[in-house]
mmCIF file of the N, C-alpha and C atoms, coordinates in Angstrom:
data_MODEL
# 
_entry.id   MODEL 
# 
loop_
_atom_site.group_PDB 
_atom_site.id 
_atom_site.type_symbol 
_atom_site.label_atom_id 
_atom_site.label_alt_id 
_atom_site.label_comp_id 
_atom_site.label_asym_id 
_atom_site.label_entity_id 
_atom_site.label_seq_id 
_atom_site.pdbx_PDB_ins_code 
_atom_site.Cartn_x 
_atom_site.Cartn_y 
_atom_site.Cartn_z 
_atom_site.occupancy 
_atom_site.B_iso_or_equiv 
_atom_site.pdbx_formal_charge 
_atom_site.auth_seq_id 
_atom_site.auth_comp_id 
_atom_site.auth_asym_id 
_atom_site.auth_atom_id 
_atom_site.pdbx_PDB_model_num 
ATOM 1   N N  . MET A 1 1  ? 11.381  48.336 -69.358 1.00 0.00 ? 1  MET A N  1 
ATOM 2   C CA . MET A 1 1  ? 11.821  47.840 -67.934 1.00 0.00 ? 1  MET A CA 1 
ATOM 3   C C  . MET A 1 1  ? 10.495  47.695 -67.093 1.00 0.00 ? 1  MET A C  1 
ATOM 4   N N  . THR A 1 2  ? 9.534   49.026 -67.360 1.00 0.00 ? 2  THR A N  1 
ATOM 5   C CA . THR A 1 2  ? 8.629   49.090 -66.413 1.00 0.00 ? 2  THR A CA 1 
ATOM 6   C C  . THR A 1 2  ? 7.661   48.092 -66.546 1.00 0.00 ? 2  THR A C  1 
ATOM 7   N N  . ASP A 1 3  ? 7.717   47.649 -68.112 1.00 0.00 ? 3  ASP A N  1 
ATOM 8   C CA . ASP A 1 3  ? 6.713   46.623 -68.192 1.00 0.00 ? 3  ASP A CA 1 
ATOM 9   C C  . ASP A 1 3  ? 6.747   45.151 -67.737 1.00 0.00 ? 3  ASP A C  1 
ATOM 10  N N  . ARG A 1 4  ? 7.983   44.931 -67.617 1.00 0.00 ? 4  ARG A N  1 
ATOM 11  C CA . ARG A 1 4  ? 8.536   43.879 -66.919 1.00 0.00 ? 4  ARG A CA 1 
ATOM 12  C C  . ARG A 1 4  ? 8.049   43.955 -65.285 1.00 0.00 ? 4  ARG A C  1 
ATOM 13  N N  . ARG A 1 5  ? 8.457   44.971 -64.626 1.00 0.00 ? 5  ARG A N  1 
ATOM 14  C CA . ARG A 1 5  ? 8.173   45.455 -63.523 1.00 0.00 ? 5  ARG A CA 1 
ATOM 15  C C  . ARG A 1 5  ? 6.430   45.279 -63.253 1.00 0.00 ? 5  ARG A C  1 
ATOM 16  N N  . GLU A 1 6  ? 5.836   45.799 -64.081 1.00 0.00 ? 6  GLU A N  1 
ATOM 17  C CA . GLU A 1 6  ? 4.291   45.883 -63.992 1.00 0.00 ? 6  GLU A CA 1 
ATOM 18  C C  . GLU A 1 6  ? 3.746   44.337 -64.063 1.00 0.00 ? 6  GLU A C  1 
ATOM 19  N N  . ALA A 1 7  ? 4.306   43.724 -64.948 1.00 0.00 ? 7  ALA A N  1 
ATOM 20  C CA . ALA A 1 7  ? 3.823   42.205 -65.073 1.00 0.00 ? 7  ALA A CA 1 
ATOM 21  C C  . ALA A 1 7  ? 4.408   41.235 -63.827 1.00 0.00 ? 7  ALA A C  1 
ATOM 22  N N  . VAL A 1 8  ? 5.363   41.517 -63.539 1.00 0.00 ? 8  VAL A N  1 
ATOM 23  C CA . VAL A 1 8  ? 6.159   40.895 -62.023 1.00 0.00 ? 8  VAL A CA 1 
ATOM 24  C C  . VAL A 1 8  ? 4.867   41.152 -60.874 1.00 0.00 ? 8  VAL A C  1 
ATOM 25  N N  . ALA A 1 9  ? 4.692   42.865 -60.882 1.00 0.00 ? 9  ALA A N  1 
ATOM 26  C CA . ALA A 1 9  ? 3.965   43.189 -59.688 1.00 0.00 ? 9  ALA A CA 1 
ATOM 27  C C  . ALA A 1 9  ? 2.291   42.467 -59.861 1.00 0.00 ? 9  ALA A C  1 
ATOM 28  N N  . ASP A 1 10 ? 2.129   42.695 -61.188 1.00 0.00 ? 10 ASP A N  1 
ATOM 29  C CA . ASP A 1 10 ? 0.248   41.981 -61.209 1.00 0.00 ? 10 ASP A CA 1 
ATOM 30  C C  . ASP A 1 10 ? 0.409   40.566 -60.997 1.00 0.00 ? 10 ASP A C  1 
ATOM 31  N N  . ASP A 1 11 ? 1.496   39.550 -61.363 1.00 0.00 ? 11 ASP A N  1 
ATOM 32  C CA . ASP A 1 11 ? 1.634   38.210 -61.046 1.00 0.00 ? 11 ASP A CA 1 
ATOM 33  C C  . ASP A 1 11 ? 1.586   38.396 -59.356 1.00 0.00 ? 11 ASP A C  1 
ATOM 34  N N  . LEU A 1 12 ? 2.572   39.130 -58.687 1.00 0.00 ? 12 LEU A N  1 
ATOM 35  C CA . LEU A 1 12 ? 2.669   39.139 -57.106 1.00 0.00 ? 12 LEU A CA 1 
ATOM 36  C C  . LEU A 1 12 ? 1.134   39.222 -56.410 1.00 0.00 ? 12 LEU A C  1 
ATOM 37  N N  . ARG A 1 13 ? 0.686   40.267 -57.228 1.00 0.00 ? 13 ARG A N  1 
ATOM 38  C CA . ARG A 1 13 ? -0.641  40.378 -56.587 1.00 0.00 ? 13 ARG A CA 1 
ATOM 39  C C  . ARG A 1 13 ? -1.711  39.488 -56.741 1.00 0.00 ? 13 ARG A C  1 
ATOM 40  N N  . ALA A 1 14 ? -1.836  38.671 -58.051 1.00 0.00 ? 14 ALA A N  1 
ATOM 41  C CA . ALA A 1 14 ? -2.624  37.839 -58.295 1.00 0.00 ? 14 ALA A CA 1 
ATOM 42  C C  . ALA A 1 14 ? -2.342  36.448 -57.139 1.00 0.00 ? 14 ALA A C  1 
ATOM 43  N N  . LEU A 1 15 ? -0.861  36.226 -56.730 1.00 0.00 ? 15 LEU A N  1 
ATOM 44  C CA . LEU A 1 15 ? -0.577  35.309 -56.079 1.00 0.00 ? 15 LEU A CA 1 
ATOM 45  C C  . LEU A 1 15 ? -0.761  35.494 -54.775 1.00 0.00 ? 15 LEU A C  1 
ATOM 46  N N  . ALA A 1 16 ? -0.629  36.867 -54.229 1.00 0.00 ? 16 ALA A N  1 
ATOM 47  C CA . ALA A 1 16 ? -1.323  37.259 -53.157 1.00 0.00 ? 16 ALA A CA 1 
ATOM 48  C C  . ALA A 1 16 ? -2.800  36.883 -52.818 1.00 0.00 ? 16 ALA A C  1 
ATOM 49  N N  . THR A 1 17 ? -3.519  37.234 -53.615 1.00 0.00 ? 17 THR A N  1 
ATOM 50  C CA . THR A 1 17 ? -5.051  36.912 -53.793 1.00 0.00 ? 17 THR A CA 1 
ATOM 51  C C  . THR A 1 17 ? -5.203  35.638 -53.653 1.00 0.00 ? 17 THR A C  1 
ATOM 52  N N  . ASP A 1 18 ? -4.622  34.690 -54.232 1.00 0.00 ? 18 ASP A N  1 
ATOM 53  C CA . ASP A 1 18 ? -4.767  33.202 -54.440 1.00 0.00 ? 18 ASP A CA 1 
ATOM 54  C C  . ASP A 1 18 ? -4.127  33.033 -53.011 1.00 0.00 ? 18 ASP A C  1 
ATOM 55  N N  . LEU A 1 19 ? -3.389  33.109 -52.473 1.00 0.00 ? 19 LEU A N  1 
ATOM 56  C CA . LEU A 1 19 ? -2.878  32.689 -51.197 1.00 0.00 ? 19 LEU A CA 1 
ATOM 57  C C  . LEU A 1 19 ? -3.914  33.125 -49.917 1.00 0.00 ? 19 LEU A C  1 
ATOM 58  N N  . LYS A 1 20 ? -4.440  34.220 -50.001 1.00 0.00 ? 20 LYS A N  1 
ATOM 59  C CA . LYS A 1 20 ? -5.420  34.621 -49.312 1.00 0.00 ? 20 LYS A CA 1 
ATOM 60  C C  . LYS A 1 20 ? -6.790  33.892 -49.400 1.00 0.00 ? 20 LYS A C  1 
ATOM 61  N N  . SER A 1 21 ? -7.166  33.556 -50.819 1.00 0.00 ? 21 SER A N  1 
ATOM 62  C CA . SER A 1 21 ? -8.095  32.835 -50.648 1.00 0.00 ? 21 SER A CA 1 
ATOM 63  C C  . SER A 1 21 ? -8.170  31.252 -49.963 1.00 0.00 ? 21 SER A C  1 
ATOM 64  N N  . LEU A 1 22 ? -6.914  30.794 -50.321 1.00 0.00 ? 22 LEU A N  1 
ATOM 65  C CA . LEU A 1 22 ? -6.504  29.532 -49.719 1.00 0.00 ? 22 LEU A CA 1 
ATOM 66  C C  . LEU A 1 22 ? -6.427  29.578 -48.354 1.00 0.00 ? 22 LEU A C  1 
ATOM 67  N N  . LEU A 1 23 ? -6.317  30.560 -47.818 1.00 0.00 ? 23 LEU A N  1 
ATOM 68  C CA . LEU A 1 23 ? -6.024  30.312 -46.355 1.00 0.00 ? 23 LEU A CA 1 
ATOM 69  C C  . LEU A 1 23 ? -7.580  30.727 -45.853 1.00 0.00 ? 23 LEU A C  1 
ATOM 70  N N  . ASP A 1 24 ? -8.074  31.680 -46.536 1.00 0.00 ? 24 ASP A N  1 
ATOM 71  C CA . ASP A 1 24 ? -9.504  31.848 -46.031 1.00 0.00 ? 24 ASP A CA 1 
ATOM 72  C C  . ASP A 1 24 ? -10.253 30.385 -46.322 1.00 0.00 ? 24 ASP A C  1 
ATOM 73  N N  . SER A 1 25 ? -10.349 29.889 -47.377 1.00 0.00 ? 25 SER A N  1 
ATOM 74  C CA . SER A 1 25 ? -11.060 28.456 -47.467 1.00 0.00 ? 25 SER A CA 1 
ATOM 75  C C  . SER A 1 25 ? -10.554 27.225 -46.355 1.00 0.00 ? 25 SER A C  1 
ATOM 76  N N  . ALA A 1 26 ? -9.260  27.747 -46.287 1.00 0.00 ? 26 ALA A N  1 
ATOM 77  C CA . ALA A 1 26 ? -8.373  26.451 -45.486 1.00 0.00 ? 26 ALA A CA 1 
ATOM 78  C C  . ALA A 1 26 ? -9.184  26.495 -43.773 1.00 0.00 ? 26 ALA A C  1 
ATOM 79  N N  . THR A 1 27 ? -9.360  27.676 -43.403 1.00 0.00 ? 27 THR A N  1 
ATOM 80  C CA . THR A 1 27 ? -9.469  28.217 -41.745 1.00 0.00 ? 27 THR A CA 1 
ATOM 81  C C  . THR A 1 27 ? -11.229 28.571 -41.489 1.00 0.00 ? 27 THR A C  1 
ATOM 82  N N  . THR A 1 28 ? -12.067 28.510 -42.625 1.00 0.00 ? 28 THR A N  1 
ATOM 83  C CA . THR A 1 28 ? -13.443 28.679 -42.504 1.00 0.00 ? 28 THR A CA 1 
ATOM 84  C C  . THR A 1 28 ? -14.350 27.457 -42.991 1.00 0.00 ? 28 THR A C  1 
ATOM 85  N N  . ASP A 1 29 ? -15.188 27.387 -41.694 1.00 0.00 ? 29 ASP A N  1 
ATOM 86  C CA . ASP A 1 29 ? -16.328 26.293 -42.099 1.00 0.00 ? 29 ASP A CA 1 
ATOM 87  C C  . ASP A 1 29 ? -17.353 26.390 -43.016 1.00 0.00 ? 29 ASP A C  1 
ATOM 88  N N  . PRO A 1 30 ? -17.407 25.823 -44.198 1.00 0.00 ? 30 PRO A N  1 
ATOM 89  C CA . PRO A 1 30 ? -18.625 26.404 -45.168 1.00 0.00 ? 30 PRO A CA 1 
ATOM 90  C C  . PRO A 1 30 ? -19.918 26.304 -44.470 1.00 0.00 ? 30 PRO A C  1 
ATOM 91  N N  . LYS A 1 31 ? -20.264 25.410 -43.464 1.00 0.00 ? 31 LYS A N  1 
ATOM 92  C CA . LYS A 1 31 ? -21.699 25.097 -42.688 1.00 0.00 ? 31 LYS A CA 1 
ATOM 93  C C  . LYS A 1 31 ? -21.694 26.582 -41.933 1.00 0.00 ? 31 LYS A C  1 
ATOM 94  N N  . GLU A 1 32 ? -20.986 26.699 -41.262 1.00 0.00 ? 32 GLU A N  1 
ATOM 95  C CA . GLU A 1 32 ? -20.698 28.302 -40.399 1.00 0.00 ? 32 GLU A CA 1 
ATOM 96  C C  . GLU A 1 32 ? -21.029 29.261 -41.437 1.00 0.00 ? 32 GLU A C  1 
ATOM 97  N N  . ARG A 1 33 ? -20.273 29.681 -42.223 1.00 0.00 ? 33 ARG A N  1 
ATOM 98  C CA . ARG A 1 33 ? -20.399 30.462 -43.493 1.00 0.00 ? 33 ARG A CA 1 
ATOM 99  C C  . ARG A 1 33 ? -21.859 30.582 -43.781 1.00 0.00 ? 33 ARG A C  1 
ATOM 100 N N  . SER A 1 34 ? -22.202 29.365 -44.268 1.00 0.00 ? 34 SER A N  1 
ATOM 101 C CA . SER A 1 34 ? -23.799 29.441 -44.554 1.00 0.00 ? 34 SER A CA 1 
ATOM 102 C C  . SER A 1 34 ? -24.871 30.100 -43.188 1.00 0.00 ? 34 SER A C  1 
ATOM 103 N N  . LYS A 1 35 ? -24.363 29.324 -42.402 1.00 0.00 ? 35 LYS A N  1 
ATOM 104 C CA . LYS A 1 35 ? -25.354 30.013 -41.356 1.00 0.00 ? 35 LYS A CA 1 
ATOM 105 C C  . LYS A 1 35 ? -25.523 31.677 -41.285 1.00 0.00 ? 35 LYS A C  1 
ATOM 106 N N  . LYS A 1 36 ? -23.976 31.921 -41.182 1.00 0.00 ? 36 LYS A N  1 
ATOM 107 C CA . LYS A 1 36 ? -23.964 33.522 -41.090 1.00 0.00 ? 36 LYS A CA 1 
ATOM 108 C C  . LYS A 1 36 ? -24.549 34.037 -42.007 1.00 0.00 ? 36 LYS A C  1 
ATOM 109 N N  . GLU A 1 37 ? -24.722 33.750 -43.300 1.00 0.00 ? 37 GLU A N  1 
ATOM 110 C CA . GLU A 1 37 ? -25.156 34.280 -44.676 1.00 0.00 ? 37 GLU A CA 1 
ATOM 111 C C  . GLU A 1 37 ? -26.625 34.160 -44.348 1.00 0.00 ? 37 GLU A C  1 
ATOM 112 N N  . ARG A 1 38 ? -27.059 33.188 -43.712 1.00 0.00 ? 38 ARG A N  1 
ATOM 113 C CA . ARG A 1 38 ? -28.497 33.109 -43.905 1.00 0.00 ? 38 ARG A CA 1 
ATOM 114 C C  . ARG A 1 38 ? -29.038 34.234 -42.450 1.00 0.00 ? 38 ARG A C  1 
ATOM 115 N N  . ARG A 1 39 ? -28.315 33.875 -41.553 1.00 0.00 ? 39 ARG A N  1 
ATOM 116 C CA . ARG A 1 39 ? -28.738 34.944 -40.420 1.00 0.00 ? 39 ARG A CA 1 
ATOM 117 C C  . ARG A 1 39 ? -28.693 36.596 -40.998 1.00 0.00 ? 39 ARG A C  1 
ATOM 118 N N  . TRP A 1 40 ? -27.644 36.772 -41.812 1.00 0.00 ? 40 TRP A N  1 
ATOM 119 C CA . TRP A 1 40 ? -27.626 38.307 -42.177 1.00 0.00 ? 40 TRP A CA 1 
ATOM 120 C C  . TRP A 1 40 ? -28.744 38.273 -43.263 1.00 0.00 ? 40 TRP A C  1 
ATOM 121 N N  . ARG A 1 41 ? -29.163 37.387 -44.000 1.00 0.00 ? 41 ARG A N  1 
ATOM 122 C CA . ARG A 1 41 ? -30.420 37.631 -45.045 1.00 0.00 ? 41 ARG A CA 1 
ATOM 123 C C  . ARG A 1 41 ? -31.755 37.582 -43.952 1.00 0.00 ? 41 ARG A C  1 
ATOM 124 N N  . VAL A 1 42 ? -31.550 36.883 -43.126 1.00 0.00 ? 42 VAL A N  1 
ATOM 125 C CA . VAL A 1 42 ? -32.917 37.375 -42.350 1.00 0.00 ? 42 VAL A CA 1 
ATOM 126 C C  . VAL A 1 42 ? -33.191 38.599 -41.782 1.00 0.00 ? 42 VAL A C  1 
ATOM 127 N N  . LEU A 1 43 ? -31.815 39.080 -41.062 1.00 0.00 ? 43 LEU A N  1 
ATOM 128 C CA . LEU A 1 43 ? -31.709 40.298 -40.726 1.00 0.00 ? 43 LEU A CA 1 
ATOM 129 C C  . LEU A 1 43 ? -32.008 41.518 -41.442 1.00 0.00 ? 43 LEU A C  1 
ATOM 130 N N  . TYR A 1 44 ? -31.154 41.489 -42.676 1.00 0.00 ? 44 TYR A N  1 
ATOM 131 C CA . TYR A 1 44 ? -31.611 42.813 -43.346 1.00 0.00 ? 44 TYR A CA 1 
ATOM 132 C C  . TYR A 1 44 ? -33.061 42.766 -44.424 1.00 0.00 ? 44 TYR A C  1 
ATOM 133 N N  . THR A 1 45 ? -33.740 41.285 -44.206 1.00 0.00 ? 45 THR A N  1 
ATOM 134 C CA . THR A 1 45 ? -34.830 41.428 -44.642 1.00 0.00 ? 45 THR A CA 1 
ATOM 135 C C  . THR A 1 45 ? -35.961 41.821 -43.798 1.00 0.00 ? 45 THR A C  1 
ATOM 136 N N  . ALA A 1 46 ? -35.755 41.272 -42.085 1.00 0.00 ? 46 ALA A N  1 
ATOM 137 C CA . ALA A 1 46 ? -36.553 42.245 -41.469 1.00 0.00 ? 46 ALA A CA 1 
ATOM 138 C C  . ALA A 1 46 ? -36.166 43.579 -41.131 1.00 0.00 ? 46 ALA A C  1 
ATOM 139 N N  . PHE A 1 47 ? -35.064 44.136 -41.487 1.00 0.00 ? 47 PHE A N  1 
ATOM 140 C CA . PHE A 1 47 ? -35.191 45.566 -41.307 1.00 0.00 ? 47 PHE A CA 1 
ATOM 141 C C  . PHE A 1 47 ? -35.721 46.075 -42.828 1.00 0.00 ? 47 PHE A C  1 
ATOM 142 N N  . GLY A 1 48 ? -35.684 45.353 -43.757 1.00 0.00 ? 48 GLY A N  1 
ATOM 143 C CA . GLY A 1 48 ? -36.431 46.099 -44.893 1.00 0.00 ? 48 GLY A CA 1 
ATOM 144 C C  . GLY A 1 48 ? -37.810 45.925 -44.697 1.00 0.00 ? 48 GLY A C  1 
ATOM 145 N N  . ILE A 1 49 ? -38.438 45.112 -44.184 1.00 0.00 ? 49 ILE A N  1 
ATOM 146 C CA . ILE A 1 49 ? -39.828 44.723 -43.926 1.00 0.00 ? 49 ILE A CA 1 
ATOM 147 C C  . ILE A 1 49 ? -40.190 46.288 -42.716 1.00 0.00 ? 49 ILE A C  1 
ATOM 148 N N  . ALA A 1 50 ? -39.612 46.318 -41.849 1.00 0.00 ? 50 ALA A N  1 
ATOM 149 C CA . ALA A 1 50 ? -40.012 47.139 -40.771 1.00 0.00 ? 50 ALA A CA 1 
ATOM 150 C C  . ALA A 1 50 ? -39.572 48.602 -41.176 1.00 0.00 ? 50 ALA A C  1 
ATOM 151 N N  . THR A 1 51 ? -38.739 48.979 -41.997 1.00 0.00 ? 51 THR A N  1 
ATOM 152 C CA . THR A 1 51 ? -38.634 50.127 -42.813 1.00 0.00 ? 51 THR A CA 1 
ATOM 153 C C  . THR A 1 51 ? -39.581 50.472 -43.648 1.00 0.00 ? 51 THR A C  1 
ATOM 154 N N  . THR A 1 52 ? -39.936 49.362 -44.447 1.00 0.00 ? 52 THR A N  1 
ATOM 155 C CA . THR A 1 52 ? -41.171 49.942 -45.067 1.00 0.00 ? 52 THR A CA 1 
ATOM 156 C C  . THR A 1 52 ? -42.706 50.009 -44.417 1.00 0.00 ? 52 THR A C  1 
ATOM 157 N N  . VAL A 1 53 ? -42.876 49.385 -43.553 1.00 0.00 ? 53 VAL A N  1 
ATOM 158 C CA . VAL A 1 53 ? -44.007 49.668 -43.051 1.00 0.00 ? 53 VAL A CA 1 
ATOM 159 C C  . VAL A 1 53 ? -44.046 50.789 -41.982 1.00 0.00 ? 53 VAL A C  1 
ATOM 160 N N  . ALA A 1 54 ? -42.851 51.214 -41.644 1.00 0.00 ? 54 ALA A N  1 
ATOM 161 C CA . ALA A 1 54 ? -42.940 52.443 -40.924 1.00 0.00 ? 54 ALA A CA 1 
ATOM 162 C C  . ALA A 1 54 ? -42.805 53.942 -42.064 1.00 0.00 ? 54 ALA A C  1 
ATOM 163 N N  . ALA A 1 55 ? -42.431 53.523 -43.403 1.00 0.00 ? 55 ALA A N  1 
ATOM 164 C CA . ALA A 1 55 ? -42.299 54.701 -44.119 1.00 0.00 ? 55 ALA A CA 1 
ATOM 165 C C  . ALA A 1 55 ? -43.492 54.764 -44.820 1.00 0.00 ? 55 ALA A C  1 
ATOM 166 N N  . ARG A 1 56 ? -44.727 53.616 -44.698 1.00 0.00 ? 56 ARG A N  1 
ATOM 167 C CA . ARG A 1 56 ? -46.225 53.595 -45.241 1.00 0.00 ? 56 ARG A CA 1 
ATOM 168 C C  . ARG A 1 56 ? -47.046 54.427 -44.427 1.00 0.00 ? 56 ARG A C  1 
ATOM 169 N N  . ARG A 1 57 ? -46.393 54.180 -42.968 1.00 0.00 ? 57 ARG A N  1 
ATOM 170 C CA . ARG A 1 57 ? -47.406 54.851 -42.027 1.00 0.00 ? 57 ARG A CA 1 
ATOM 171 C C  . ARG A 1 57 ? -47.104 56.292 -41.860 1.00 0.00 ? 57 ARG A C  1 
ATOM 172 N N  . GLY A 1 58 ? -45.948 56.692 -42.038 1.00 0.00 ? 58 GLY A N  1 
ATOM 173 C CA . GLY A 1 58 ? -45.425 57.923 -41.935 1.00 0.00 ? 58 GLY A CA 1 
ATOM 174 C C  . GLY A 1 58 ? -46.034 58.929 -43.033 1.00 0.00 ? 58 GLY A C  1 
ATOM 175 N N  . ALA A 1 59 ? -46.077 58.159 -44.212 1.00 0.00 ? 59 ALA A N  1 
ATOM 176 C CA . ALA A 1 59 ? -46.414 58.664 -45.494 1.00 0.00 ? 59 ALA A CA 1 
ATOM 177 C C  . ALA A 1 59 ? -48.305 59.020 -45.555 1.00 0.00 ? 59 ALA A C  1 
ATOM 178 N N  . ALA A 1 60 ? -48.678 58.054 -44.904 1.00 0.00 ? 60 ALA A N  1 
ATOM 179 C CA . ALA A 1 60 ? -50.071 58.103 -44.574 1.00 0.00 ? 60 ALA A CA 1 
ATOM 180 C C  . ALA A 1 60 ? -50.414 59.219 -43.861 1.00 0.00 ? 60 ALA A C  1 
ATOM 181 N N  . LYS A 1 61 ? -49.581 59.306 -42.552 1.00 0.00 ? 61 LYS A N  1 
ATOM 182 C CA . LYS A 1 61 ? -49.671 60.373 -41.717 1.00 0.00 ? 61 LYS A CA 1 
ATOM 183 C C  . LYS A 1 61 ? -49.534 61.912 -42.495 1.00 0.00 ? 61 LYS A C  1 
ATOM 184 N N  . VAL A 1 62 ? -48.350 61.975 -43.238 1.00 0.00 ? 62 VAL A N  1 
ATOM 185 C CA . VAL A 1 62 ? -48.132 63.285 -43.777 1.00 0.00 ? 62 VAL A CA 1 
ATOM 186 C C  . VAL A 1 62 ? -48.937 63.504 -44.978 1.00 0.00 ? 62 VAL A C  1 
ATOM 187 N N  . TRP A 1 63 ? -49.395 62.456 -45.682 1.00 0.00 ? 63 TRP A N  1 
ATOM 188 C CA . TRP A 1 63 ? -50.970 62.932 -46.738 1.00 0.00 ? 63 TRP A CA 1 
ATOM 189 C C  . TRP A 1 63 ? -51.975 63.101 -45.750 1.00 0.00 ? 63 TRP A C  1 
ATOM 190 N N  . GLY A 1 64 ? -52.322 62.459 -44.626 1.00 0.00 ? 64 GLY A N  1 
ATOM 191 C CA . GLY A 1 64 ? -53.355 63.184 -44.061 1.00 0.00 ? 64 GLY A CA 1 
ATOM 192 C C  . GLY A 1 64 ? -53.324 64.605 -43.584 1.00 0.00 ? 64 GLY A C  1 
ATOM 193 N N  . ILE A 1 65 ? -51.970 65.034 -43.216 1.00 0.00 ? 65 ILE A N  1 
ATOM 194 C CA . ILE A 1 65 ? -52.005 66.417 -42.607 1.00 0.00 ? 65 ILE A CA 1 
ATOM 195 C C  . ILE A 1 65 ? -51.838 67.491 -43.823 1.00 0.00 ? 65 ILE A C  1 
ATOM 196 N N  . LEU A 1 66 ? -51.397 66.837 -45.102 1.00 0.00 ? 66 LEU A N  1 
ATOM 197 C CA . LEU A 1 66 ? -51.230 68.009 -46.145 1.00 0.00 ? 66 LEU A CA 1 
ATOM 198 C C  . LEU A 1 66 ? -52.662 67.780 -46.930 1.00 0.00 ? 66 LEU A C  1 
ATOM 199 N N  . THR A 1 67 ? -53.141 67.141 -47.054 1.00 0.00 ? 67 THR A N  1 
ATOM 200 C CA . THR A 1 67 ? -54.535 67.133 -47.570 1.00 0.00 ? 67 THR A CA 1 
ATOM 201 C C  . THR A 1 67 ? -55.711 66.954 -46.851 1.00 0.00 ? 67 THR A C  1 
ATOM 202 N N  . GLY A 1 68 ? -55.897 66.639 -45.858 1.00 0.00 ? 68 GLY A N  1 
ATOM 203 C CA . GLY A 1 68 ? -56.791 66.609 -44.535 1.00 0.00 ? 68 GLY A CA 1 
ATOM 204 C C  . GLY A 1 68 ? -57.851 65.476 -44.959 1.00 0.00 ? 68 GLY A C  1 
ATOM 205 N N  . GLU A 1 69 ? -57.235 64.601 -46.254 1.00 0.00 ? 69 GLU A N  1 
ATOM 206 C CA . GLU A 1 69 ? -58.195 63.305 -46.382 1.00 0.00 ? 69 GLU A CA 1 
ATOM 207 C C  . GLU A 1 69 ? -57.478 61.929 -46.090 1.00 0.00 ? 69 GLU A C  1 
ATOM 208 N N  . GLN A 1 70 ? -58.226 60.956 -46.099 1.00 0.00 ? 70 GLN A N  1 
ATOM 209 C CA . GLN A 1 70 ? -57.464 59.509 -45.996 1.00 0.00 ? 70 GLN A CA 1 
ATOM 210 C C  . GLN A 1 70 ? -56.652 59.143 -47.378 1.00 0.00 ? 70 GLN A C  1 
ATOM 211 N N  . PRO A 1 71 ? -55.749 58.680 -46.949 1.00 0.00 ? 71 PRO A N  1 
ATOM 212 C CA . PRO A 1 71 ? -54.584 58.455 -48.295 1.00 0.00 ? 71 PRO A CA 1 
ATOM 213 C C  . PRO A 1 71 ? -55.370 57.346 -49.292 1.00 0.00 ? 71 PRO A C  1 
ATOM 214 N N  . PRO A 1 72 ? -55.143 57.598 -50.147 1.00 0.00 ? 72 PRO A N  1 
ATOM 215 C CA . PRO A 1 72 ? -55.837 56.212 -51.091 1.00 0.00 ? 72 PRO A CA 1 
ATOM 216 C C  . PRO A 1 72 ? -54.770 55.107 -51.032 1.00 0.00 ? 72 PRO A C  1 
ATOM 217 N N  . THR A 1 73 ? -55.904 54.108 -50.818 1.00 0.00 ? 73 THR A N  1 
ATOM 218 C CA . THR A 1 73 ? -55.453 52.483 -50.720 1.00 0.00 ? 73 THR A CA 1 
ATOM 219 C C  . THR A 1 73 ? -55.978 51.762 -51.907 1.00 0.00 ? 73 THR A C  1 
ATOM 220 N N  . LYS A 1 74 ? -55.409 50.664 -51.796 1.00 0.00 ? 74 LYS A N  1 
ATOM 221 C CA . LYS A 1 74 ? -55.705 49.856 -52.810 1.00 0.00 ? 74 LYS A CA 1 
ATOM 222 C C  . LYS A 1 74 ? -57.415 49.287 -52.483 1.00 0.00 ? 74 LYS A C  1 
ATOM 223 N N  . GLY A 1 75 ? -57.777 49.198 -51.304 1.00 0.00 ? 75 GLY A N  1 
ATOM 224 C CA . GLY A 1 75 ? -59.125 48.451 -51.102 1.00 0.00 ? 75 GLY A CA 1 
ATOM 225 C C  . GLY A 1 75 ? -59.892 49.499 -51.120 1.00 0.00 ? 75 GLY A C  1 
ATOM 226 N N  . ALA A 1 76 ? -59.740 50.825 -51.006 1.00 0.00 ? 76 ALA A N  1 
ATOM 227 C CA . ALA A 1 76 ? -60.857 51.741 -50.711 1.00 0.00 ? 76 ALA A CA 1 
ATOM 228 C C  . ALA A 1 76 ? -61.041 52.420 -52.072 1.00 0.00 ? 76 ALA A C  1 
ATOM 229 N N  . ALA A 1 77 ? -60.987 51.405 -53.395 1.00 0.00 ? 77 ALA A N  1 
ATOM 230 C CA . ALA A 1 77 ? -61.401 52.326 -54.587 1.00 0.00 ? 77 ALA A CA 1 
ATOM 231 C C  . ALA A 1 77 ? -63.015 52.189 -54.433 1.00 0.00 ? 77 ALA A C  1 
ATOM 232 N N  . GLU A 1 78 ? -63.320 53.329 -55.306 1.00 0.00 ? 78 GLU A N  1 
ATOM 233 C CA . GLU A 1 78 ? -64.782 53.592 -55.339 1.00 0.00 ? 78 GLU A CA 1 
ATOM 234 C C  . GLU A 1 78 ? -65.348 52.615 -56.279 1.00 0.00 ? 78 GLU A C  1 
ATOM 235 N N  . PRO A 1 79 ? -66.741 52.167 -55.707 1.00 0.00 ? 79 PRO A N  1 
ATOM 236 C CA . PRO A 1 79 ? -67.140 51.296 -56.553 1.00 0.00 ? 79 PRO A CA 1 
ATOM 237 C C  . PRO A 1 79 ? -67.745 51.582 -57.992 1.00 0.00 ? 79 PRO A C  1 
ATOM 238 N N  . ALA A 1 80 ? -67.856 50.850 -58.967 1.00 0.00 ? 80 ALA A N  1 
ATOM 239 C CA . ALA A 1 80 ? -68.245 51.048 -60.254 1.00 0.00 ? 80 ALA A CA 1 
ATOM 240 C C  . ALA A 1 80 ? -69.413 51.434 -60.391 1.00 0.00 ? 80 ALA A C  1 
ATOM 241 N N  . LYS A 1 81 ? -70.056 52.655 -61.156 1.00 0.00 ? 81 LYS A N  1 
ATOM 242 C CA . LYS A 1 81 ? -71.031 52.802 -61.542 1.00 0.00 ? 81 LYS A CA 1 
ATOM 243 C C  . LYS A 1 81 ? -72.001 52.097 -62.197 1.00 0.00 ? 81 LYS A C  1 
ATOM 244 N N  . GLN A 1 82 ? -72.974 51.776 -61.909 1.00 0.00 ? 82 GLN A N  1 
ATOM 245 C CA . GLN A 1 82 ? -74.304 50.376 -62.208 1.00 0.00 ? 82 GLN A CA 1 
ATOM 246 C C  . GLN A 1 82 ? -74.942 51.226 -63.435 1.00 0.00 ? 82 GLN A C  1 
ATOM 247 N N  . GLY A 1 83 ? -75.210 52.523 -63.454 1.00 0.00 ? 83 GLY A N  1 
ATOM 248 C CA . GLY A 1 83 ? -76.042 52.917 -64.744 1.00 0.00 ? 83 GLY A CA 1 
ATOM 249 C C  . GLY A 1 83 ? -75.732 52.637 -65.893 1.00 0.00 ? 83 GLY A C  1 
ATOM 250 N N  . ARG A 1 84 ? -76.235 52.682 -66.981 1.00 0.00 ? 84 ARG A N  1 
ATOM 251 C CA . ARG A 1 84 ? -75.529 52.520 -68.457 1.00 0.00 ? 84 ARG A CA 1 
ATOM 252 C C  . ARG A 1 84 ? -76.235 53.596 -69.301 1.00 0.00 ? 84 ARG A C  1 
# 
């Protein structure tokens, strides 16, 4: 008896999910949804860039405080020795 109840409950859950999806797709505009998704992507990209820049600046300051030196950077590599 419980197997039958579980099967019916699973079918009802699937039906509810399908009906919700149908209602959602019938009441939303795909173009508007894509605009919202694009705006969201731009927002979290900008937030990611801002936090990355802030983290790098903060790390550079902490490095200077802890070591008393300039932080090692990609462009500040020492020139290779010319002598053989």
